[in-house]
C-alpha positions, 0 to 999 in steps of 0.5 A: 500500499506504500505505493498508494499512501503517502507517509506523514509520520511512521504512524500516520499515512495520507491517501490524497484527494487526487486518488479518486474523482469526487474526493472532497478531502483526503483520507488519513490512515493511523497505521504502521508498516506491519499493519499495512501488510494486512490492509485490504484494498477494498478498505482503502476504497471505502475510505476514499468513497467516505471522503466524497460524501457531502459536507465531510470536514477535514478528512476521512479518518481510519484507525489501525484496526481497519477492515472492510465494513458496510459502506464505511470501513470498520475503524472509520471516522467521518465528521459532517457539517450541519448545513451541507452534511449527511447522516449515514447508517453505514457510518454507524454500523448494524450494531448500533452502540456496540460498546465496552464497559469496564468494572474494577474490583477489590479482588486480586488475581490470586483470589480469582484464578483458583475460582475462575471456572466456577465464576465463568460458569456462574456468569454464563448462566446469569447473563444469557448469550448466543444468537437470538438469546432471550433475557431474564427480563420481560419488558412491554412496549411502554417499557421500551419507550422509556428505555429509548429516551432514558437508556441506562437510567431506566435500569438504575430506577428498576434497581439494576445498579447505582446512580453513580454508574451513570456518571461514568458512561459516555453521554451518562448512558443516554444520548438526546434526540431519541424518539421511540415512534420511528422504531418499527414494530419489527425492531421492537419485537426483536428487542423486547426479549433480548434486554439483558443479553450478550448476543453472539459474534465478538461480544463477550463478558471477560474476567481480567486482571491488570498485568501492567500499569503504564501511567501510575497517576491516571491508573490510580485515578481509575482505580486500577493497579497491577494485580487488580481483577477487572471485568469487561463487558462488550455488547450492543443493541442486539436485534433491535439496533440491527433492525433499525439500521436495516429499516433505515437503509431502505428509507435512506436509499430513497432519500439519496434519490430524492435529494440528488446525492451522488455517491460512489457506493450505494452502501453509503445511503444517506440523507441531509442531517436536517431532512426529515429522513435524516432526523428520523434516522438519528432519532432511531439510532439514538433510541437504539444507542439508549437501549444498548446502554440500558442493556450493558447496565443490566448485565453489569448488575447481574455480574455484580450478583454473580461475583457476590454469590461465588465469593460470598461478599457483599457488593460494597466489599467487592468494590466493583465500581464502573470505570467507564463505558464507551460506544464505538458504533455511533453518530453524535453532534459534537463541537470541534475546531475546523480550520481554526474555527469551532463548529458543530458536526455530526461525527460518525464513529464506526468501529471507532472510540471517542477519545476526548482529551483533558478539560473537555466538558463532556468527560466526567468531572472526576476524570476531566483533568486526565481525559476520557478513559478509552477501552480497547478489547482484545480477542479472548486470549489476547490483552485488552487495554485502558488508554486515555483521550488526548488534546492531540486527538481533539486537534487531529481525529475529532477526538477519536481512536481505535476500538479493538483488534480488527479482523484478519480472517472473515468469520467463514474463513476462520471456521474453515481454518480453525476448530473450536475445540482446539481453540479452547484447548489452547486457551486452557493451556494459557490458563484462560477458561472459556464458555461459549454457546457453541464451538464454531463460535470459538473458531470465529473469534479466535485470537488468530482471526484478529490483528494483534491488539498490542500492535493496534494500541501501539499505533494510536499511543505513538500517534498521540491520539490516546495514551496507554494507561494499563494492560489487562490479561484475560482469566476467563471468558463467557462468549455469546 
């Protein structure tokens, strides 16, 4: 790819506007030479296509965990002006507000390692998972309408967690602009039985420990020190968000023709931000995002209960505080500096994480002096990372960074090349206990199917758009 991309630094490369007719801005890739070897030509084309969209500002941005997605590449970031810009489901993804939350605890690795099988088995029962899995809750349409607006707060009011959890969620667990009336019956029918479930694919509930601290001052502020046991929850809006995306792709495909928008790829279906179609999509997307925050909050409560049961300790003794919760498939209205001027833009992060720097009013007050926590999950046997947002991210990447490891093998390819029982055996040899609904899932989500999380976070750290705080190593995993 070095014949196509122009080197700016060892960790930032440019795809110039001249690459493709219609590009309004360049594309910038946060990547190094090693990861460039796995960069798909189709992902480059997708980044170029995003750069042709109306109202795009600065650049089409691509993170080091990039791979081909629907419309936008996964790992893609695009910000659009409110006047001329568009909103696009392809820039958010099907799993709206797929995100990650991290809990810390007072437990140490030696306390948990000897009980890990019992703990993961308990978590596997407590939190339903798998394709089409149904939860322990039964909610009505009225409940859904409340969840669409209030998000995680609905769960708190029902006794699933504590008010202080909300302060440590992006958007405090509910973004503005949601309207339940734009969510179809089919989407509601899919979402109603799935609240409080992990789902399938790359979603997981992982028990980890802090192996290494890179920044002791920030880690202390987050309640993390070497040997501390943590829990990472990775899931989203389940079938509801998928259906909302599907429904609006049809609507916005018609809107492209209605508003005379020229696109190089039909998968980039979009509508002007201030059009009825654009406003309705944003309202449905926000409702789905709030459902996802509610979902992760309920799972958090059941996780705390499972720990209490296994270790015979009260929740306050366990100290299972929420460190933070981030979204990585979402579009949001934010204010950023463009060409020296502050302007409101619609930032699409598709497989990318918000990484606001110190001083941002959108970061919880207790973290404002250090910046926003950034959570980067690995893949089962590989490390996860905690980083912190930076001023440089605010200047360069609309306050955005990577979101995970990024696939190397498609799910179909992984299943052809790998066997679930072999993957499980290898993980157990490393001391990692795994429970999954089916063996094929372990093959699909094997560490070998993903890029190295070490390499991905090294790029964003060296590029300065988020900085390393702590490295987390898995002890056990419950998979969908």
